[in-house]
C-alpha positions in Angstrom: 22.3 8.8 58.3 21.2 7.0 55.1 17.6 5.8 55.4 16.0 3.7 52.7 12.5 4.6 51.5 9.6 2.3 52.2 8.1 0.3 49.3 4.8 2.1 49.6 6.6 5.5 49.4 8.5 4.3 46.3 5.2 3.2 44.7 3.7 6.7 45.4 6.8 8.2 43.8 6.6 6.1 40.7 2.9 6.9 40.4 3.6 10.7 40.7 6.5 10.3 38.2 4.1 8.7 35.7 1.6 11.4 36.1 4.2 14.1 35.5 5.7 12.5 32.4 2.3 11.3 31.1 3.1 7.6 31.3 0.7 4.9 32.3 1.2 3.7 35.8 1.4 -0.1 35.6 3.0 -1.6 38.7 2.0 -5.2 37.9 3.5 -5.0 34.4 0.3 -6.2 32.8 0.1 -6.0 29.0 -2.0 -3.0 28.1 -1.4 -2.2 24.5 -0.2 1.3 25.2 2.8 0.8 23.0 0.5 0.4 20.0 -1.8 3.3 21.0 1.1 5.7 21.4 2.2 5.2 17.8 1.4 7.7 15.1 -1.8 7.0 13.1 -1.1 5.4 9.7 -4.2 6.9 8.0 -2.9 10.3 6.8 0.5 9.0 5.7 -1.0 6.1 3.9 -3.4 8.3 2.0 -0.6 10.7 1.1 1.5 7.8 -0.2 -0.3 7.4 -3.5 0.2 10.1 -6.0 -2.7 12.1 -7.5 -4.6 10.4 -10.3 -3.1 11.1 -13.8 -5.3 12.0 -16.7 -4.9 9.5 -19.5 -5.7 9.9 -23.2 -8.3 7.2 -23.0 -10.2 9.1 -20.2 -10.4 12.3 -22.5 -11.4 10.1 -25.4 -14.2 8.6 -23.3 -15.4 12.0 -22.2 -15.6 13.4 -25.7 -16.4 10.5 -28.1 -17.8 12.8 -30.8 -14.4 14.4 -31.4 -13.0 11.3 -32.9 -9.7 11.6 -31.2 -7.0 9.0 -32.1 -4.3 7.8 -29.7 -1.2 7.6 -31.9 0.7 5.4 -29.5 -2.2 2.9 -29.3 -2.6 2.9 -33.1 1.1 2.2 -33.5 0.9 -0.7 -31.0 -2.1 -2.3 -32.8 -0.4 -1.9 -36.2 2.7 -3.6 -34.8 0.6 -6.5 -33.5 -1.1 -6.9 -36.9 2.2 -6.8 -38.7 3.6 -9.5 -36.4 0.5 -11.7 -36.9 0.9 -11.4 -40.7 4.5 -12.7 -40.4 3.4 -15.5 -38.1 5.1 -14.0 -35.0 2.0 -13.0 -33.1 0.8 -14.4 -29.8 -0.9 -17.8 -30.1 -4.6 -18.1 -29.6 -5.8 -18.9 -26.1 -5.1 -22.5 -25.3 -2.7 -23.0 -28.4 0.7 -22.2 -26.8 3.7 -24.3 -26.0 2.3 -25.9 -22.9 -0.9 -26.9 -24.6 1.0 -28.8 -27.4 2.9 -30.8 -24.7 -0.3 -31.9 -23.0 -1.8 -33.4 -26.2 1.0 -36.0 -26.6 
């Protein structure tokens, strides 16, 4: 004796099932946005993504200007730039590059 359940009884069963498993009962299938609301929040993982701030030499030099600290790497870079300019291999002045010389013709 197999009896089929009435549609009202199946709806009650679905409602109870949603209550037990903590789902949203939505018999009409309307768009509710619950899929988005169930997702993990991005805030904590996004803030943890970036590493801690590093302390740079220029920060220490700015904190203690009276010590007269010299950044050896920066000094070497500036010396290299000056040496290249003396040889004529430095970067052109602003507006004097290859593209600017083509526009004048």
